[in-house]
VEXPANU-223598 format. One record per residue (C-alpha): residue number from 1; residue in one letter; x, y negated, z negated. Coordinates in steps of 0.25 Angstrom, whole numbers, plus 2048, in hexadecimal, padded with zeros to 3 digits. Layout:
BEGIN
<site num="NUM" residu="A" xx="X" yy="Y" zz="Z"/>
...
END
This chain:
BEGIN
<site num="1" residu="M" xx="7F7" yy="393" zz="847"/>
<site num="2" residu="Q" xx="7EB" yy="397" zz="83F"/>
<site num="3" residu="G" xx="7E7" yy="38A" zz="83A"/>
<site num="4" residu="L" xx="7DC" yy="387" zz="82F"/>
<site num="5" residu="L" xx="7CD" yy="388" zz="830"/>
<site num="6" residu="L" xx="7C5" yy="37D" zz="828"/>
<site num="7" residu="R" xx="7B7" yy="382" zz="825"/>
<site num="8" residu="N" xx="7AB" yy="37D" zz="81E"/>
<site num="9" residu="L" xx="7AD" yy="36E" zz="820"/>
<site num="10" residu="R" xx="7A5" yy="363" zz="826"/>
<site num="11" residu="L" xx="7A9" yy="359" zz="831"/>
<site num="12" residu="A" xx="7A4" yy="34B" zz="830"/>
<site num="13" residu="D" xx="7A1" yy="349" zz="83F"/>
<site num="14" residu="G" xx="793" yy="34E" zz="83F"/>
<site num="15" residu="G" xx="796" yy="35B" zz="846"/>
<site num="16" residu="P" xx="791" yy="369" zz="842"/>
<site num="17" residu="E" xx="794" yy="36F" zz="835"/>
<site num="18" residu="G" xx="79C" yy="37C" zz="835"/>
<site num="19" residu="R" xx="7A8" yy="377" zz="83C"/>
<site num="20" residu="R" xx="7B6" yy="37B" zz="838"/>
<site num="21" residu="L" xx="7C4" yy="375" zz="83A"/>
<site num="22" residu="L" xx="7CF" yy="37D" zz="83F"/>
<site num="23" residu="I" xx="7DD" yy="377" zz="83B"/>
<site num="24" residu="R" xx="7EA" yy="37B" zz="842"/>
<site num="25" residu="D" xx="7F7" yy="374" zz="841"/>
<site num="26" residu="G" xx="7F2" yy="369" zz="839"/>
<site num="27" residu="R" xx="7E7" yy="365" zz="843"/>
<site num="28" residu="I" xx="7D9" yy="368" zz="845"/>
<site num="29" residu="A" xx="7DA" yy="373" zz="850"/>
<site num="30" residu="A" xx="7CA" yy="374" zz="851"/>
<site num="31" residu="I" xx="7BD" yy="370" zz="84B"/>
<site num="32" residu="L" xx="7B5" yy="37D" zz="84C"/>
<site num="33" residu="A" xx="7A6" yy="37D" zz="850"/>
<site num="34" residu="P" xx="79D" yy="384" zz="846"/>
<site num="35" residu="D" xx="79B" yy="390" zz="84F"/>
<site num="36" residu="A" xx="7AA" yy="391" zz="852"/>
<site num="37" residu="P" xx="7B1" yy="39E" zz="84C"/>
<site num="38" residu="D" xx="7BB" yy="39C" zz="841"/>
<site num="39" residu="P" xx="7C9" yy="39D" zz="846"/>
<site num="40" residu="D" xx="7D2" yy="3A7" zz="840"/>
<site num="41" residu="C" xx="7DA" yy="39F" zz="835"/>
<site num="42" residu="P" xx="7D9" yy="39B" zz="827"/>
<site num="43" residu="A" xx="7CD" yy="392" zz="822"/>
<site num="44" residu="M" xx="7CA" yy="388" zz="818"/>
<site num="45" residu="E" xx="7BD" yy="385" zz="812"/>
<site num="46" residu="L" xx="7BA" yy="376" zz="810"/>
<site num="47" residu="D" xx="7AE" yy="377" zz="807"/>
<site num="48" residu="G" xx="7A4" yy="370" zz="811"/>
<site num="49" residu="E" xx="7AB" yy="363" zz="80F"/>
<site num="50" residu="L" xx="7AC" yy="357" zz="819"/>
<site num="51" residu="L" xx="7B8" yy="357" zz="821"/>
<site num="52" residu="L" xx="7BD" yy="349" zz="824"/>
<site num="53" residu="P" xx="7CA" yy="343" zz="82B"/>
<site num="54" residu="G" xx="7D6" yy="340" zz="822"/>
<site num="55" residu="L" xx="7D5" yy="331" zz="81D"/>
<site num="56" residu="V" xx="7DE" yy="326" zz="821"/>
<site num="57" residu="E" xx="7E5" yy="31D" zz="817"/>
<site num="58" residu="G" xx="7E7" yy="311" zz="81F"/>
<site num="59" residu="H" xx="7EE" yy="308" zz="815"/>
<site num="60" residu="T" xx="7F5" yy="30C" zz="808"/>
<site num="61" residu="H" xx="802" yy="309" zz="801"/>
<site num="62" residu="L" xx="808" yy="317" zz="7FD"/>
<site num="63" residu="D" xx="815" yy="310" zz="7F8"/>
<site num="64" residu="K" xx="80D" yy="308" zz="7ED"/>
<site num="65" residu="S" xx="806" yy="314" zz="7E7"/>
<site num="66" residu="L" xx="806" yy="317" zz="7D8"/>
<site num="67" residu="F" xx="800" yy="325" zz="7DA"/>
<site num="68" residu="G" xx="808" yy="32F" zz="7D4"/>
<site num="69" residu="L" xx="80B" yy="326" zz="7C8"/>
<site num="70" residu="P" xx="803" yy="324" zz="7BB"/>
<site num="71" residu="W" xx="7F9" yy="319" zz="7BB"/>
<site num="72" residu="M" xx="800" yy="30B" zz="7BC"/>
<site num="73" residu="P" xx="7F9" yy="2FE" zz="7B8"/>
<site num="74" residu="H" xx="7F9" yy="2F4" zz="7C3"/>
<site num="75" residu="R" xx="803" yy="2E9" zz="7C0"/>
<site num="76" residu="A" xx="802" yy="2DF" zz="7CC"/>
<site num="77" residu="E" xx="7FB" yy="2D2" zz="7CC"/>
<site num="78" residu="P" xx="7EF" yy="2D1" zz="7D6"/>
<site num="79" residu="N" xx="7F6" yy="2CB" zz="7E1"/>
<site num="80" residu="R" xx="7FE" yy="2D1" zz="7ED"/>
<site num="81" residu="M" xx="80C" yy="2CB" zz="7E9"/>
<site num="82" residu="S" xx="80B" yy="2D0" zz="7DB"/>
<site num="83" residu="R" xx="808" yy="2DE" zz="7E0"/>
<site num="84" residu="I" xx="814" yy="2DE" zz="7EA"/>
<site num="85" residu="E" xx="81D" yy="2D9" zz="7DE"/>
<site num="86" residu="N" xx="817" yy="2E4" zz="7D5"/>
<site num="87" residu="D" xx="81B" yy="2EF" zz="7E0"/>
<site num="88" residu="E" xx="829" yy="2EA" zz="7E0"/>
<site num="89" residu="R" xx="82A" yy="2EB" zz="7D1"/>
<site num="90" residu="M" xx="822" yy="2F8" zz="7CE"/>
<site num="91" residu="L" xx="824" yy="302" zz="7DA"/>
<site num="92" residu="P" xx="833" yy="304" zz="7D9"/>
<site num="93" residu="G" xx="832" yy="308" zz="7CB"/>
<site num="94" residu="L" xx="827" yy="312" zz="7CB"/>
<site num="95" residu="P" xx="82B" yy="320" zz="7C7"/>
<site num="96" residu="L" xx="825" yy="326" zz="7D4"/>
<site num="97" residu="D" xx="82C" yy="321" zz="7E1"/>
<site num="98" residu="T" xx="824" yy="31C" zz="7ED"/>
<site num="99" residu="A" xx="824" yy="32A" zz="7F4"/>
<site num="100" residu="G" xx="81E" yy="330" zz="7E7"/>
<site num="101" residu="R" xx="813" yy="326" zz="7E5"/>
<site num="102" residu="A" xx="810" yy="325" zz="7F4"/>
<site num="103" residu="G" xx="80F" yy="334" zz="7F5"/>
<site num="104" residu="A" xx="805" yy="334" zz="7E9"/>
<site num="105" residu="L" xx="7FC" yy="32A" zz="7F0"/>
<site num="106" residu="L" xx="7FD" yy="331" zz="7FD"/>
<site num="107" residu="R" xx="7F8" yy="33E" zz="7F7"/>
<site num="108" residu="E" xx="7EC" yy="336" zz="7F1"/>
<site num="109" residu="C" xx="7E9" yy="332" zz="7FF"/>
<site num="110" residu="V" xx="7EA" yy="340" zz="804"/>
<site num="111" residu="V" xx="7E1" yy="346" zz="7F9"/>
<site num="112" residu="H" xx="7D6" yy="33C" zz="7FD"/>
<site num="113" residu="G" xx="7D7" yy="341" zz="80C"/>
<site num="114" residu="T" xx="7E1" yy="337" zz="812"/>
<site num="115" residu="A" xx="7E9" yy="33C" zz="81E"/>
<site num="116" residu="H" xx="7EF" yy="32F" zz="823"/>
<site num="117" residu="I" xx="7F5" yy="324" zz="81C"/>
<site num="118" residu="R" xx="7FB" yy="316" zz="81F"/>
<site num="119" residu="T" xx="803" yy="311" zz="814"/>
<site num="120" residu="H" xx="80A" yy="304" zz="812"/>
<site num="121" residu="A" xx="818" yy="304" zz="80C"/>
<site num="122" residu="D" xx="81F" yy="2F8" zz="806"/>
<site num="123" residu="I" xx="82B" yy="2F3" zz="80E"/>
<site num="124" residu="T" xx="830" yy="2E7" zz="805"/>
<site num="125" residu="P" xx="83E" yy="2E1" zz="801"/>
<site num="126" residu="A" xx="83C" yy="2E7" zz="7F4"/>
<site num="127" residu="F" xx="839" yy="2F5" zz="7F8"/>
<site num="128" residu="G" xx="840" yy="2F6" zz="806"/>
<site num="129" residu="L" xx="83B" yy="303" zz="80C"/>
<site num="130" residu="S" xx="83A" yy="30B" zz="7FF"/>
<site num="131" residu="A" xx="82B" yy="30B" zz="7FF"/>
<site num="132" residu="L" xx="82A" yy="310" zz="80D"/>
<site num="133" residu="E" xx="834" yy="31B" zz="80B"/>
<site num="134" residu="G" xx="82C" yy="320" zz="7FF"/>
<site num="135" residu="T" xx="81F" yy="31F" zz="807"/>
<site num="136" residu="L" xx="825" yy="327" zz="813"/>
<site num="137" residu="A" xx="82B" yy="331" zz="809"/>
<site num="138" residu="A" xx="81D" yy="333" zz="803"/>
<site num="139" residu="A" xx="817" yy="334" zz="811"/>
<site num="140" residu="Q" xx="821" yy="33E" zz="815"/>
<site num="141" residu="A" xx="81E" yy="347" zz="809"/>
<site num="142" residu="H" xx="80F" yy="347" zz="80C"/>
<site num="143" residu="A" xx="810" yy="348" zz="81B"/>
<site num="144" residu="H" xx="808" yy="355" zz="81A"/>
<site num="145" residu="A" xx="7FC" yy="34E" zz="814"/>
<site num="146" residu="A" xx="7FB" yy="341" zz="81B"/>
<site num="147" residu="T" xx="801" yy="337" zz="825"/>
<site num="148" residu="V" xx="807" yy="32A" zz="820"/>
<site num="149" residu="Q" xx="80A" yy="31E" zz="828"/>
<site num="150" residu="V" xx="812" yy="313" zz="821"/>
<site num="151" residu="V" xx="811" yy="304" zz="823"/>
<site num="152" residu="A" xx="81E" yy="2FC" zz="820"/>
<site num="153" residu="F" xx="817" yy="2F2" zz="817"/>
<site num="154" residu="P" xx="81E" yy="2E4" zz="813"/>
<site num="155" residu="Q" xx="816" yy="2E3" zz="806"/>
<site num="156" residu="A" xx="81E" yy="2D7" zz="801"/>
<site num="157" residu="G" xx="81C" yy="2D0" zz="80E"/>
<site num="158" residu="V" xx="826" yy="2CE" zz="81A"/>
<site num="159" residu="M" xx="82A" yy="2BF" zz="81B"/>
<site num="160" residu="R" xx="828" yy="2BC" zz="80D"/>
<site num="161" residu="A" xx="831" yy="2C8" zz="809"/>
<site num="162" residu="G" xx="83D" yy="2C4" zz="812"/>
<site num="163" residu="G" xx="837" yy="2C5" zz="821"/>
<site num="164" residu="K" xx="842" yy="2CC" zz="829"/>
<site num="165" residu="P" xx="847" yy="2D6" zz="81E"/>
<site num="166" residu="V" xx="839" yy="2DB" zz="81C"/>
<site num="167" residu="L" xx="836" yy="2DC" zz="82A"/>
<site num="168" residu="D" xx="843" yy="2E4" zz="82B"/>
<site num="169" residu="L" xx="83E" yy="2ED" zz="820"/>
<site num="170" residu="L" xx="831" yy="2EF" zz="827"/>
<site num="171" residu="D" xx="839" yy="2F3" zz="834"/>
<site num="172" residu="A" xx="841" yy="2FD" zz="82C"/>
<site num="173" residu="A" xx="835" yy="303" zz="826"/>
<site num="174" residu="I" xx="82F" yy="306" zz="833"/>
<site num="175" residu="G" xx="83D" yy="30C" zz="837"/>
<site num="176" residu="A" xx="83C" yy="314" zz="82A"/>
<site num="177" residu="G" xx="82E" yy="31A" zz="82C"/>
<site num="178" residu="A" xx="823" yy="310" zz="82A"/>
<site num="179" residu="E" xx="81A" yy="310" zz="836"/>
<site num="180" residu="V" xx="813" yy="303" zz="835"/>
<site num="181" residu="V" xx="818" yy="2F5" zz="831"/>
<site num="182" residu="G" xx="810" yy="2ED" zz="827"/>
<site num="183" residu="G" xx="80E" yy="2DF" zz="823"/>
<site num="184" residu="I" xx="807" yy="2D7" zz="819"/>
<site num="185" residu="D" xx="7FF" yy="2C9" zz="818"/>
<site num="186" residu="P" xx="807" yy="2C1" zz="822"/>
<site num="187" residu="C" xx="802" yy="2B4" zz="81D"/>
<site num="188" residu="E" xx="7FF" yy="2B6" zz="80E"/>
<site num="189" residu="V" xx="80B" yy="2BF" zz="80A"/>
<site num="190" residu="D" xx="816" yy="2BA" zz="815"/>
<site num="191" residu="R" xx="811" yy="2AC" zz="818"/>
<site num="192" residu="D" xx="817" yy="2AF" zz="826"/>
<site num="193" residu="P" xx="80E" yy="2B7" zz="82E"/>
<site num="194" residu="R" xx="816" yy="2B5" zz="83B"/>
<site num="195" residu="G" xx="822" yy="2BA" zz="834"/>
<site num="196" residu="Q" xx="81C" yy="2C7" zz="82E"/>
<site num="197" residu="L" xx="813" yy="2CB" zz="83A"/>
<site num="198" residu="D" xx="81E" yy="2C8" zz="845"/>
<site num="199" residu="G" xx="827" yy="2D0" zz="83D"/>
<site num="200" residu="I" xx="81F" yy="2DD" zz="83A"/>
<site num="201" residu="F" xx="819" yy="2DD" zz="848"/>
<site num="202" residu="A" xx="827" yy="2DC" zz="84E"/>
<site num="203" residu="I" xx="82B" yy="2E8" zz="846"/>
<site num="204" residu="A" xx="81E" yy="2F0" zz="84A"/>
<site num="205" residu="D" xx="820" yy="2EC" zz="858"/>
<site num="206" residu="R" xx="82E" yy="2F0" zz="859"/>
<site num="207" residu="R" xx="82C" yy="2FD" zz="851"/>
<site num="208" residu="G" xx="81F" yy="301" zz="857"/>
<site num="209" residu="V" xx="817" yy="302" zz="84A"/>
<site num="210" residu="G" xx="80A" yy="2FC" zz="845"/>
<site num="211" residu="V" xx="808" yy="2F1" zz="83B"/>
<site num="212" residu="D" xx="7FF" yy="2F1" zz="82F"/>
<site num="213" residu="I" xx="7FE" yy="2E4" zz="828"/>
<site num="214" residu="H" xx="7F8" yy="2E1" zz="81A"/>
<site num="215" residu="L" xx="7EF" yy="2D5" zz="81C"/>
<site num="216" residu="H" xx="7E9" yy="2D1" zz="80F"/>
<site num="217" residu="E" xx="7E8" yy="2C2" zz="813"/>
<site num="218" residu="P" xx="7DA" yy="2BC" zz="811"/>
<site num="219" residu="G" xx="7D2" yy="2B3" zz="81B"/>
<site num="220" residu="E" xx="7D8" yy="2AA" zz="825"/>
<site num="221" residu="M" xx="7E6" yy="2AE" zz="821"/>
<site num="222" residu="G" xx="7E4" yy="2BD" zz="823"/>
<site num="223" residu="L" xx="7DD" yy="2BA" zz="830"/>
<site num="224" residu="F" xx="7E9" yy="2B2" zz="835"/>
<site num="225" residu="S" xx="7F2" yy="2BE" zz="832"/>
<site num="226" residu="L" xx="7E8" yy="2C8" zz="838"/>
<site num="227" residu="Q" xx="7E8" yy="2BF" zz="845"/>
<site num="228" residu="E" xx="7F8" yy="2BF" zz="845"/>
<site num="229" residu="I" xx="7F8" yy="2CE" zz="843"/>
<site num="230" residu="C" xx="7EE" yy="2D1" zz="84F"/>
<site num="231" residu="A" xx="7F6" yy="2C7" zz="858"/>
<site num="232" residu="R" xx="803" yy="2CF" zz="856"/>
<site num="233" residu="T" xx="7FC" yy="2DC" zz="857"/>
<site num="234" residu="Q" xx="7F6" yy="2D8" zz="865"/>
<site num="235" residu="A" xx="803" yy="2D1" zz="86A"/>
<site num="236" residu="L" xx="80B" yy="2DE" zz="867"/>
<site num="237" residu="G" xx="801" yy="2E8" zz="86C"/>
<site num="238" residu="M" xx="800" yy="2EE" zz="85E"/>
<site num="239" residu="G" xx="7F1" yy="2F0" zz="85E"/>
<site num="240" residu="G" xx="7ED" yy="2FD" zz="856"/>
<site num="241" residu="T" xx="7FA" yy="2FD" zz="84E"/>
<site num="242" residu="V" xx="7F7" yy="2F1" zz="845"/>
<site num="243" residu="V" xx="7EF" yy="2F1" zz="838"/>
<site num="244" residu="V" xx="7EB" yy="2E6" zz="82F"/>
<site num="245" residu="S" xx="7E9" yy="2EB" zz="821"/>
<site num="246" residu="H" xx="7DE" yy="2E5" zz="818"/>
<site num="247" residu="G" xx="7DB" yy="2D9" zz="821"/>
<site num="248" residu="F" xx="7D3" yy="2D2" zz="815"/>
<site num="249" residu="C" xx="7D2" yy="2C5" zz="81E"/>
<site num="250" residu="L" xx="7C8" yy="2CD" zz="827"/>
<site num="251" residu="G" xx="7BE" yy="2CD" zz="81C"/>
<site num="252" residu="S" xx="7C0" yy="2BE" zz="818"/>
<site num="253" residu="I" xx="7BF" yy="2B6" zz="824"/>
<site num="254" residu="S" xx="7B3" yy="2B0" zz="82B"/>
<site num="255" residu="E" xx="7AA" yy="2BA" zz="834"/>
<site num="256" residu="S" xx="7AE" yy="2B3" zz="841"/>
<site num="257" residu="K" xx="7BD" yy="2B5" zz="83E"/>
<site num="258" residu="Q" xx="7BB" yy="2C3" zz="838"/>
<site num="259" residu="K" xx="7B4" yy="2C7" zz="845"/>
<site num="260" residu="A" xx="7C0" yy="2C1" zz="84D"/>
<site num="261" residu="A" xx="7CA" yy="2C7" zz="845"/>
<site num="262" residu="V" xx="7C4" yy="2D5" zz="846"/>
<site num="263" residu="A" xx="7C4" yy="2D3" zz="855"/>
<site num="264" residu="M" xx="7D2" yy="2CF" zz="855"/>
<site num="265" residu="M" xx="7D6" yy="2DB" zz="84D"/>
<site num="266" residu="A" xx="7CF" yy="2E4" zz="857"/>
<site num="267" residu="E" xx="7D5" yy="2DE" zz="863"/>
<site num="268" residu="A" xx="7E3" yy="2DE" zz="85D"/>
<site num="269" residu="G" xx="7E2" yy="2ED" zz="858"/>
<site num="270" residu="V" xx="7E4" yy="2E9" zz="84A"/>
<site num="271" residu="A" xx="7DE" yy="2F3" zz="840"/>
<site num="272" residu="L" xx="7DA" yy="2F0" zz="831"/>
<site num="273" residu="A" xx="7DD" yy="2F8" zz="825"/>
<site num="274" residu="T" xx="7D4" yy="2F5" zz="819"/>
<site num="275" residu="H" xx="7D3" yy="2FB" zz="80A"/>
<site num="276" residu="G" xx="7C7" yy="2F2" zz="807"/>
<site num="277" residu="A" xx="7CE" yy="2EA" zz="7FC"/>
<site num="278" residu="G" xx="7C4" yy="2E7" zz="7F1"/>
<site num="279" residu="S" xx="7CB" yy="2D9" zz="7EE"/>
<site num="280" residu="A" xx="7CA" yy="2D4" zz="7FD"/>
<site num="281" residu="T" xx="7C1" yy="2D2" zz="808"/>
<site num="282" residu="I" xx="7BF" yy="2DF" zz="811"/>
<site num="283" residu="P" xx="7C0" yy="2DE" zz="820"/>
<site num="284" residu="P" xx="7B4" yy="2E0" zz="829"/>
<site num="285" residu="I" xx="7B7" yy="2EF" zz="82B"/>
<site num="286" residu="M" xx="7AB" yy="2F3" zz="834"/>
<site num="287" residu="Q" xx="7AD" yy="2E6" zz="83C"/>
<site num="288" residu="L" xx="7BB" yy="2E9" zz="83F"/>
<site num="289" residu="R" xx="7B8" yy="2F8" zz="842"/>
<site num="290" residu="N" xx="7AD" yy="2F4" zz="84B"/>
<site num="291" residu="A" xx="7B6" yy="2EA" zz="853"/>
<site num="292" residu="G" xx="7C0" yy="2F5" zz="855"/>
<site num="293" residu="V" xx="7CA" yy="2F2" zz="84A"/>
<site num="294" residu="R" xx="7D0" yy="2FF" zz="844"/>
<site num="295" residu="V" xx="7CD" yy="2FE" zz="835"/>
<site num="296" residu="H" xx="7D2" yy="308" zz="82B"/>
<site num="297" residu="F" xx="7D2" yy="30A" zz="81C"/>
<site num="298" residu="G" xx="7DD" yy="30B" zz="811"/>
<site num="299" residu="N" xx="7DE" yy="30C" zz="802"/>
<site num="300" residu="D" xx="7E9" yy="302" zz="801"/>
<site num="301" residu="N" xx="7EF" yy="302" zz="7F3"/>
<site num="302" residu="T" xx="7EC" yy="30E" zz="7EB"/>
<site num="303" residu="R" xx="7F0" yy="30F" zz="7DD"/>
<site num="304" residu="D" xx="7FD" yy="308" zz="7DF"/>
<site num="305" residu="S" xx="805" yy="2FC" zz="7DB"/>
<site num="306" residu="W" xx="7FA" yy="2F3" zz="7E2"/>
<site num="307" residu="G" xx="7EE" yy="2F8" zz="7DB"/>
<site num="308" residu="P" xx="7E9" yy="304" zz="7D2"/>
<site num="309" residu="Y" xx="7DD" yy="308" zz="7DB"/>
<site num="310" residu="G" xx="7DB" yy="313" zz="7E5"/>
<site num="311" residu="N" xx="7DC" yy="322" zz="7E7"/>
<site num="312" residu="A" xx="7E0" yy="322" zz="7F6"/>
<site num="313" residu="D" xx="7D2" yy="327" zz="7FA"/>
<site num="314" residu="M" xx="7CF" yy="322" zz="808"/>
<site num="315" residu="L" xx="7C0" yy="326" zz="807"/>
<site num="316" residu="E" xx="7BF" yy="31E" zz="7FB"/>
<site num="317" residu="R" xx="7C6" yy="312" zz="802"/>
<site num="318" residu="A" xx="7BC" yy="314" zz="80D"/>
<site num="319" residu="A" xx="7B0" yy="313" zz="803"/>
<site num="320" residu="I" xx="7B6" yy="307" zz="7FC"/>
<site num="321" residu="I" xx="7B8" yy="2FF" zz="809"/>
<site num="322" residu="G" xx="7AA" yy="304" zz="80E"/>
<site num="323" residu="W" xx="7A4" yy="2FF" zz="801"/>
<site num="324" residu="R" xx="7AB" yy="2F2" zz="803"/>
<site num="325" residu="S" xx="7A6" yy="2F1" zz="811"/>
<site num="326" residu="D" xx="798" yy="2F5" zz="80F"/>
<site num="327" residu="M" xx="799" yy="301" zz="818"/>
<site num="328" residu="R" xx="78D" yy="309" zz="813"/>
<site num="329" residu="H" xx="787" yy="310" zz="81F"/>
<site num="330" residu="D" xx="78C" yy="31D" zz="824"/>
<site num="331" residu="E" xx="792" yy="318" zz="831"/>
<site num="332" residu="L" xx="79A" yy="30E" zz="829"/>
<site num="333" residu="L" xx="79F" yy="319" zz="81F"/>
<site num="334" residu="A" xx="7A4" yy="321" zz="82B"/>
<site num="335" residu="E" xx="7AB" yy="314" zz="82F"/>
<site num="336" residu="A" xx="7B2" yy="313" zz="821"/>
<site num="337" residu="F" xx="7B6" yy="322" zz="822"/>
<site num="338" residu="A" xx="7BC" yy="31F" zz="830"/>
<site num="339" residu="M" xx="7C4" yy="314" zz="82B"/>
<site num="340" residu="A" xx="7CA" yy="31D" zz="820"/>
<site num="341" residu="S" xx="7CD" yy="328" zz="829"/>
<site num="342" residu="S" xx="7D0" yy="323" zz="837"/>
<site num="343" residu="G" xx="7DE" yy="324" zz="83C"/>
<site num="344" residu="D" xx="7DC" yy="31D" zz="849"/>
<site num="345" residu="W" xx="7E4" yy="311" zz="844"/>
<site num="346" residu="L" xx="7EF" yy="31A" zz="841"/>
<site num="347" residu="G" xx="7EE" yy="321" zz="84F"/>
<site num="348" residu="I" xx="7E9" yy="32E" zz="848"/>
<site num="349" residu="D" xx="7DD" yy="336" zz="84C"/>
<site num="350" residu="N" xx="7D8" yy="33A" zz="83E"/>
<site num="351" residu="T" xx="7CB" yy="340" zz="842"/>
<site num="352" residu="I" xx="7C7" yy="34F" zz="840"/>
<site num="353" residu="A" xx="7C8" yy="354" zz="84E"/>
<site num="354" residu="E" xx="7CF" yy="360" zz="855"/>
<site num="355" residu="G" xx="7DE" yy="35D" zz="857"/>
<site num="356" residu="N" xx="7DF" yy="353" zz="84C"/>
<site num="357" residu="P" xx="7E7" yy="355" zz="83F"/>
<site num="358" residu="A" xx="7E0" yy="35C" zz="835"/>
<site num="359" residu="N" xx="7DF" yy="351" zz="82B"/>
<site num="360" residu="F" xx="7D2" yy="350" zz="823"/>
<site num="361" residu="F" xx="7CC" yy="352" zz="816"/>
<site num="362" residu="T" xx="7BF" yy="358" zz="810"/>
<site num="363" residu="I" xx="7B5" yy="351" zz="807"/>
<site num="364" residu="A" xx="7A8" yy="355" zz="800"/>
<site num="365" residu="A" xx="7A0" yy="34A" zz="807"/>
<site num="366" residu="E" xx="794" yy="34B" zz="810"/>
<site num="367" residu="N" xx="79A" yy="342" zz="81B"/>
<site num="368" residu="V" xx="7A4" yy="337" zz="81E"/>
<site num="369" residu="Q" xx="79B" yy="32D" zz="817"/>
<site num="370" residu="D" xx="799" yy="335" zz="80A"/>
<site num="371" residu="A" xx="7A9" yy="337" zz="80A"/>
<site num="372" residu="V" xx="7AB" yy="328" zz="80B"/>
<site num="373" residu="G" xx="7A0" yy="324" zz="801"/>
<site num="374" residu="R" xx="7A4" yy="32E" zz="7F6"/>
<site num="375" residu="H" xx="7B2" yy="332" zz="7FA"/>
<site num="376" residu="P" xx="7B2" yy="33F" zz="7F2"/>
<site num="377" residu="K" xx="7BF" yy="347" zz="7F0"/>
<site num="378" residu="R" xx="7C5" yy="34D" zz="7FC"/>
<site num="379" residu="G" xx="7C4" yy="35C" zz="7FD"/>
<site num="380" residu="R" xx="7D0" yy="360" zz="806"/>
<site num="381" residu="V" xx="7D9" yy="357" zz="80D"/>
<site num="382" residu="F" xx="7E0" yy="35D" zz="819"/>
<site num="383" residu="F" xx="7EC" yy="357" zz="821"/>
<site num="384" residu="Q" xx="7F1" yy="35E" zz="82D"/>
<site num="385" residu="G" xx="7E8" yy="36A" zz="82A"/>
<site num="386" residu="R" xx="7EE" yy="36C" zz="81B"/>
<site num="387" residu="V" xx="7E7" yy="369" zz="80E"/>
<site num="388" residu="V" xx="7EE" yy="35E" zz="807"/>
<site num="389" residu="A" xx="7E4" yy="35B" zz="7FD"/>
<site num="390" residu="R" xx="7D8" yy="362" zz="7F6"/>
<site num="391" residu="G" xx="7CE" yy="35D" zz="7ED"/>
<site num="392" residu="G" xx="7D5" yy="350" zz="7EA"/>
<site num="393" residu="E" xx="7E2" yy="356" zz="7E7"/>
<site num="394" residu="W" xx="7EF" yy="356" zz="7EF"/>
<site num="395" residu="V" xx="7F4" yy="364" zz="7F4"/>
<site num="396" residu="G" xx="7FF" yy="35F" zz="7FE"/>
END
């Protein structure tokens, strides 16, 4: 096949200017040196913009999205259980179904340069598998623009919501297309950490899937749950497939316990997802990274039933987390970009390299650090070699 030649671009690797990319069959067929002749194929000029790898949304909730609807005032009280109850009252009666709302948020992700998404979908006695089904429908409808991995998420708890019936629902969700089994605050929500963790890890082990647990629990309570998660990860040989989302406790324990917890996560192969919540202590991101723990960023709730904020921009999220973590130097800004774009924790090589999928975007920025610091509008967004967004607008 002829392919497509991308010209007048800049790569962020410090190499020579004047290089071009040859795209063929959705992949980067070649990165051409400045003195190499142009191949005989159609060409696209990229206006001298910086070319960066597609971003990775590591933690979101497509099924809770209110994108695609007129502005809706937030109705829940400022606590987790009120928000859960609000979901059950509000979401089923919205004029746009889960697939429509999830699709609208998914397109916002793509417009901002995201190529890979991990989303949680509520699996509860009230919703059954309906939120999962809507999320999977949206993912299928946008498969030409991004990959979507779905976590079967027991938002209302496991043991407090019935125990075995919820575990059966989670198992059915994996059979229906979810790729990861989720959990939530084994102590604070369920008051039965053994019951929840034994149940979800048993499903993951039997099904051969990963685990992603929302851990909001603070201090010593959260540390206890983290220890239990790491112990099960090691016992089942599941290192590299388990993620703790949020991990607020890591920022609120003593320095000695923090150091031990970081070492424990590194040894167990448990990763951390963070969105840098403004109302909670932030985990020691660089301490975790330097110890070998995989850390990735996510926007979490984005203009949805849990809160009115956000625009699905992972560069803006990297800037927020970098600001909260006092990441000011160039090498730290580069680390922030890596945590918003690396797919290693998903088993994806997301770098701009020959042979890799042509998933990247252009941006009018001087370098990676400038892109994180200012996060200007994306120029063109490519997925598998096709332009799917341009100038901040979805083109499909």
